N, C-alpha and C positions, 0 to 999 in steps of 0.2 A: 143184064144187070138191072136190079131194081133202082128206081129213082132215089130212094132213101139211101141206098148203099153208095151211089155216086155222090150224093150230098155229104155223106159221112167222110168219104175220101177227100172231097174238096174242102171240107171243114178243116181237116188236118193240114192240107196244103196251105190254105189261106191264113190260118192262125200262125203257122210257121213262117210264112212270108212276111206277114204283118209284124211279127216279133222281131225278125231280122231287120226289117225296114226301120222300126222304131228305135232299135238299138244302134242302127247304122253300122252293124257288124254281124257277121255270121255267114251261113252257108245255105242259101235257098235252093240250089240246084238239086241236091239229094231230097229235099223236102217235096219238091214237085214231082220228082221221078219215082221215088220209092214209097210214097204214101199208100198206093194200092196194096203192096205186099204186107205192109205193117197193119193196115186195116183188116186185111183178110186173116192174118194170123190172130189178131186179137178178137175179131168178131166171130170167128168160126172154130178156132182151135185152142188157143192158149187157155190154160186152166189157172186163173188167178182170182183173187177176191180183193178188189180195190179198198174195201172197208177193213180188211185184215191183210194188209200188204206183206206182212212178214210170215204168213202162214207157211208152215214148214214143207208141206207137200205140194206147194204151188209149182207150176212150170217156171223155169228161169228164163229171162230174156236179157241178152246183152247186145247193146248197140255198139258193135266193135267199130263201126264207122262213126265214132263219137262226135265228129263235126256236124252230124245231122241232129244234134240235140234239140233244135227247135221243133223238129218233127216229133221226137219222143215226148217232149213236154206238152205239146199240143194234144197228142194222143192220151197221155196220162190225165190231162185236164178233162177231156171228153169222157173218159172211162170212169171218172169219179174219184180218182186219187186226190190226195191233199195238195193239189196244184191249182190255184185259182186263176181267174182271168187276169187279175192284177199282177199275179206272178209272171204271166206270159208277157205283160207289158213291161216288166222289169227285167226282161231277158238280158243277160250279160252285164247287169248293173251291180253296183256295190251292195253287198250283203243280201242279194236276192237268192232265192232257192232255185233259180234257173240259170246256173252259170254257163260259161261258154261250151263246156263239155260235161257230160253226165258225171255226177259225183255220188258215190255210194255213201249212205248215211246222211246226205245233205238234202236230197230230194226224194220224196215218197215215191216208191215204185221203181227206183233205180237199183238194179241188182249188182252192179259193178261200176267202178270208175273206169271210163274208157275215153279214148281220144288219141293217145299214142298208138298209131295203127298196129294192128296185130295183137295188142295186149288183150283186148276184149275177147277176141277169138280164142286165144290161149287160155284165158281164165275160164271160158265156157267149157273147154276140154276138162279142166280141173273139176268143174261142177258136175260134168257128166260122169267122171270117175267116181266122185263122191256118191252120186245117185246109185250107180251100179253096185258100189260097195255096201251102201246102206240097204238097198233092196235085197241083196243076198243075206245080209245079217238079220233083218227084221221080218221079211215076208214069210208067210206060211202058205202051205198048199191051199188052204181055205180062205186066205186073207192077204190081199195085196195092200199093205199099209203104206209102203213107200212106192210110188208109181207116178213119176212125172218126167217131163222132157226138158231138155235145155235147148233153147233157140238162140241163134246168133244172126244178126244182120251185118254182113261185111261188104266191103267195097273192093274195087280193083286194087286200090292201094294196100289194103289189108293183106291181100294175097301175095303181094310182092315183098312183104317184110320177112326177114329171116326167121323170126320167132314163129310165124305162122307155118312155115315149111316144117319146122321141128315138130310142132304139135299135130299137124295134119298127119304126119308120118306115124306118130305114136298113137293117135286116136284110131287110125285105121288098124294098126297092129292089135290094139286092145279091143277092137270090135265094139265101140261105143254106140250101140244101135239107137239110143235115145237122144243122140246129138244130131240136131238138124240145123244146117246153115243156109240162110237165104242170101244169095250172092247178088248184090245189086250191080249187074253187069251193064254199064253204060258206055264203055270204051273211051271214057274221058277221065283225065286226072288234072291236077292243078296246072301243069305246064302245057297241056294240050292232049293230043290223042295218046291213048295207052300204047298204041303201036309204035310210038316214037322210041319206046324203051323196052317193050315186052311183046313177044309173039307166042307165048306159051299156049298149049292146048290144055285148058283146065280140065276138060273131061278125061283125057288120057292120063294126065298127071295124077288126078285124084283117084281114078280107078286103079292106077298102078300101085297106089298106097292103100288099097282095100276100102275105098269109099264107094258108096252108091251115088251115082250122078243122075240128075234129072234136069231137063232144060224146059223153060217156059219162054217161048219166043216173043210173047207180047206181055210186057209187065203191067199193062193197064187192065187185063182181063182177070177179074176176081175168080171167075169159075175155073180158069186154068191154074191159077196159083193155088186155089183151094184143093184141086185134084192132086197137084204135085205134093203139097204138104201131107195130104192123106196117104199118098203112096210112100212117102218118107216114113211116116209113123208105122206103116205096116211092115217095113223092113227093119227087123230088130237085130239083125246080124252085123250090120255095118252102119257107120255114121253116114249121113246123107248131106250132100251139097246140092242145092237147087239153084242153078244159074238162071236168073230172071233178067231178060233183056229189057232194059228201060232206056228212057231218054232223059238225060240230065236237063233240068230247067224246063220240064214238060209244060207246054201251053204258054210259055213266056216268049217274048221276042228274042231271048237268048237261048232258046231251046237247042240242045245238042252242042252247045259251045262251052268251052272251059271257063269263059267269063262268068258263067252262072254259078261256078263252084263256090267261090269264097268271098263274094261281095254282095251287098244288098241289091235288089233289083232296081230300087229307086221308084219314085212316084209314078212316072209315066209308064214304065215297064210293068209295074204292079197293076195299074189300071187296065192295061192291055191284057194282062193275064186274067184278071177278074172277068173281063168280057169273054175271053176265049173259053173259060170254064163255066160261064153262065152263072157266076157267083156275084150277085149284086148287093150283098149286105155290106155295111160299113166295116172298117177294120175292127177286129175283136168282137164282132157281133155274130152270135151263132143262133139260128132258129131253134125254137123249142123242140120241134120234131126230131132234130138231129140229136139233141141231148137225150130225148126219150129213146131214140134208137140205140144209142150206145148203152144206156141203162139196161135195155132189154137184152141185147146180144152179148154184152160183156159183164156188166155188174151183176145182174140177176142170175145169169148163167154161172158166174163165178161163185156167188153166194150159195147156189145149190150144190156145186162141187164141194165147197167148204163144209156145208152142213152135213152132206153125205159122209164126208171124211170124219167128222166129229162122231157120228154114229158108229162108224167103223172102228174108230179109236176106242170108243167106250166098250164095244164088244171085244176088241183086242185086249183091253185091260182086264176084262173078266176071264178070258181064256188063257192069256199069257201075261200074268201080272209082273213077273220079274223082267221080261223083255220090255214091257210097257214102261216100267220104272226106269230102265236103262235109256229108253228113247227120251223120256222127259228130262233126264239129266243132260243129254245131248242138246236138246232144244233150249234148255235154260242157259246153257253155256257155263254152268257152274261145275267146278271140279270137285269130285269127292275122293280126294287122295290124301292119305296120311303120310306126308313126306318124311316124317320122323322114322317111320318103319321101313322106308324104302332107301333113303339116301344115307349111306354109312359115313362115319367119321373116319378120315384117314389120319394116321399118326405121322408126326414129324419124321422126316427121313425117307418116307415112302417115295420111291422113284418110278415115275410112269409118265409117258407122253399124255398130255391132256386130251388128245384125240382118242386114246385108248380108254381113259377114264370116261370120256363122253359116251363112247359106245356101250360101256357097262351100265352107266346111269340110264341111257336111253332104253336099254333092254329092260331094266327094272321098271321104269316109268310105263313102258308099253304093256307090261304084264298087269300093272295096276289100272291103266286107263285104256279101254278097248278102242278108243277113237283117235289114238295117236297113230298117224300113218305117214309114210314117206319113203325116201330112198336117196340114192346118189346118182350122179351123172357118170356112170361107168367107172366109179372109183370106190366102191363099197369096201373093198379090202384095205384101202388106204384111209378113207375117212371114218370108217367104222359106223357110219350113219346108215343103219339098216332097220327096216320094220320087221315086226314079228309075223308069225302065222303063214310063212311062205310068201311066194311072189304073187302080186296082183296080176292076173292075166285074164284074157277073154273067158277062159273056162274055169278059172279059179278066182272069182271076184272077192273072196273073203280074205285073200292074202293082203297083208299090210305093208309089204315091201314092194315099192315101185321101182322097177329097173328103167330109169329115165333114158338110159343110153347117153351118148355124147350130145346132149341137148340142154346145155346149161340154161339158156334163156327161156326155153320152153318150160323147163323144170321150175324156174322161179315163178312164172305166171301160173302154172298148174297148181303149185303150192298155194298161191293166193286164191285160186278158184275153189280148191277144196276147203280152205279156211273160211271163205265166204259162205260155203254151204254148211258150216258148223263143225267140221272136223278140226282136229289139231294136227296140222300138216307141217312137214319139214322136208328140206332138200339139202343135199350135201355135195360139196366139191372142194377143190383146192382154193385157198384164199385168193391167189392171183387171178383165178377165173371168175371172181365176183364181178369183174368188169363185164363179163358176158351177161350177167343177169341184173345189172344195176337198174335198168328201167323198171323191172318187176319189184325190186326191193323198194325203190322210190314210191311206186304205186301202193305197196303194202302200207308204207308209212303214211301216205296221203289218205288212204281209206281207213286208217286207224284199226287195222286188223292184226291179230297176234300170230302172223306167219313166223316160222322159225327157219333160219338159214344157218347151216352148219358149215363152217369154213375151217379147213385144216391146212397144215404145211404153211404156217403163218408168218415166216420171216426168212432172213438170209440163212438161217440154220437149216434150210432145206438142203443146202450143200451142193452135192455133185450135179444136180439138175441145172444149176446155174441161174443166171439173171432172168431168163424167160419164165422161170417158175418160182422166183423169189419175190414175194410182194414187198413193196417199199412204200408206195403212195396210197395203197388201198385203205389203210386204217384212217388216215386223214380224210380221204374222200367220203368214206361211209359215215364217219363221225360228223360230217357236215350236213348229212341228211336230217331234216327236222323229224322228230318223233320216231327215230330209229335207235333202239338200244343196242349199241355195239359193246359186247362184253368180251374182254380178253383176259381170261382167268389165269392166275399165276401158278396154280397147282391143282391137285385132285379135289381138295375141299372147295376151292373157288369154282371149279368146273361143275361139281354137283350143285352148288348154289346157283350158278348161271342157268343150268337146266331148270331148276325149280322156278326161278324168276321168269324164264321164258314160258313155262307152263302156267304160271299164275297171271301172266299179263292178259289183259282184256282188250286194250286199245292201242297197243304198241308192238310192232314186229321186233324180233330179236335176231341179231347176228352174233353167233358164237364163233370166236376166233381162237383156234386151237393149234397146239404144237405138234410137229412131227417127232421131235426128239424128246427124250425123257427129261422130266424136271422133278426136283425134290420138293416134297411137301414141307411147307414152312409152318413152324409152330405159331399159332395165332391167326391163321386164315379161317374165315367162317362166313356163314350165310348172311348174318346181320350186316357185316362189313360190306359184302358185295352188294347187298340190297341198297345200301347208302351210297354206293358208287366209289367211295374212297375211304380208307381207314388206316390206322396205324397197325402194322403187322409186327413191328419190333421197336419198342420204345427205347429212348435214350436212357442211360444209367442215371444221369443227373441233369446236366444242362446240354442240350444239343447245340453244336456249333454249325451244323448243316443238316439238311434233310435230303435223303436219297429217295426219289420218287420213281416208281417203276410199274410196269404192267407185265403180264404174261410170264414167260420163262425168265425174264430179267429180275423178277421179285426175289427169287432165291439167290441170284447173283448179288443183288444189293445187300441182302442179309449177310452173306459171306464177307462182303467188303466192309460192312459195318463192324464185324468182329475183328477184322485186321486193323481197321482204323483205331479201334479202342485200345489195341495193343500199343499203339503209338500215342495214346492219351487223347485221341480225338473222338469225342462223343457225338454220335449222330442218331437220327431217327430214320426209320424206313417206313415209307407210306406206299401202299398199293392202291392204284386207281384203275380197277378193272373196267369201270364204265364212266367215261367223261360225262355222259348225259345225266346219269343218276347223281353223280357228285355235284354237278352244277345246279341240280334241282333242290339240294339241301339248303337250309337257311344259312345266313352268313355266320351265325354264331358257331354252327357245326363246322363249317369250312375253316373258320378261324382256329377252332380247336385242333383240327388235323394239320393245317398249314398255318401256324401262327405268323402274323405279319412281322413280328420282331425277329424271326429267323429268315433272313434274306438270302442266305447262302443255300442254294438248292441245285440239285442235279437231276435232270430227267433222264431216265435210262430206258430206252426202248429201241428195238431193232426195226425201226420204221422211220418215216419222215419226221422231221422236227416240227412240221407245221401243226399248230394248235397247242404246243406245249408252253408257249409264252404266257398263257393265262394262268399257269400254275407256278412258273419259276420266277416271274418278274424280271426286272431289268438287271439284277445282279446274279441271276442264275445261269447255269450252263446246261447244254444238252449233250448227251452221248446217244446220238441217233444215227440214222442212215439217210443221207440226202443225195445219194447216187445209187446206181443200180448195183445189184449183188454180183457174185462171182461164182464160178464153178470150181469146187474143191470140196474135200471132206468138211462136214459142218464145223468141226472143231477148229479147222484151219481158217475157214471163212470168218467165224465169229471172233477168233483171235486177231486176225488181220484187220478187222473192222473195230477193234478196240473193246470188245465185250469180254473183258477179263477182270478178275478181282484186282489185279495189280494196276490196271489202267484206271479203274474207278478210284482206287486209293490215291493214285497220282493226281487225278483231276480234282479230287476233294481237297487235297493238301494245297494245290495251286489256288483253289477257289477261296480258301479261308486265310490265305496269307495276309 
């Protein structure tokens, strides 16, 4: 190894260690052990341009072992990304751009938010799917316009997470040959030796799932790592995992010990590490020849790749103008959809499950927008969430329907990865199983990306399947996630509106919560009202004595109750609040218009937990909700026994206004 290469590796190591020491918080062990593999990847293989970090045809890199963020930030700084030395000194501090774990959109050069183990790995699979799809769509025999790899650095812990098992299986099945995983295999995790809890044979396991496996016995040898990555790039039929044996806390007094995993080395141990590495510069001081080296092997090389691609794009525009225009639309993130010509208006009385309406709307949107892609977790016939153009497979990469199999968590993370790559991606399953992909939903909201999650079978009206399949607490749980738009549409018109809003979203993921059972379309439901989150769907005749507030299938029930109440001389207003988030974002004057403060008698009607409804009904209101598990019986029986009938709503309203 050249002297300058060793200095480059040690620069990454010591910047990372110094950042952790200054913050008195962080994970120095992976920084010292894995720096050579990250250096090798960036200096010899990865195709990026730090000056144009969002370049569409760049290679993607995800640090799935996100606790090693100090190592990544140090590398990004050395490569010329917009991460300064002062930013490294502010590692893990208030409002810094170097947070405890990498955050997409927050730090230049970070392709995905990672840290919850396995999530980065799974999102990388989504990115690789996106690349394979776009490559098939845009490349011509004479022109490879889309041609890049997805690289992941994962840890022992990543490989133990369930989500990782799901996506390894699917990635192998799909033959994602441009997916390359660098496995930092140091046999240590937080509590001690990996062997305390795991004795898997990674080679046999991955090969059994159609992966190409390579082993590097000494993780300090750049030449061996370089050769392994090159071999991985040459195998285009299978994804590759490269197990690289490293020593956690390398060259420190805590070398090989779990104590180096998640705590600063401290002054004495850091000085000892400096001496062992022959690095005598002061903290955060990097020699000019190291900066020059990274500029040469990363920045300048990346600029050449970028400029070559611009020339290729120009030629592509000349030869294939329509396809080039399509690509520019994708890169811009702007939708060119005339929703008025796609989304039909449903007449009052139309009776259809909102999951069925959703499937029809999705089909029309997919025809209009070629980059809408996704599928369901082995529930397509039930969720109706299916992509067009056939199934996406190893041999049919133009298909836009992904058969995720029974892999809900993997599906959620893969949807995020495809979205991060610029596609409009969706995944579908039963609402009760949203619990399985909650971590991925949360990360989508944190990353501010417009992933779409389609959830059907939304209430106790699931019926015979019983409480295991009847969601009760899920609505309240997802509504509590910041920056997640949970929309529970009340009928066909609100369902079409919800899909339009999901497609129009740029910085917020959407969860569509849909019925299994048929619901009647209500006169007055519309896109504008759903966009505002809450609105009046049925006005009072003169002066309302109470307000009936509902979501989903309960909206039509509330309207029917309103009519019965009027027969008894009780005037009421019916309000639909399909999106709590959107309604709360409206100004106070609008919310007052919909829910006037002088009408204190209010009933919230929803087949889910009462949690969260207090903000809309006040101290004098009531809830007709479900604060216990469901039951197994025909849906009409279950809903009746739980009180979701016109007669019960009339009774509760009369009691309320006494």
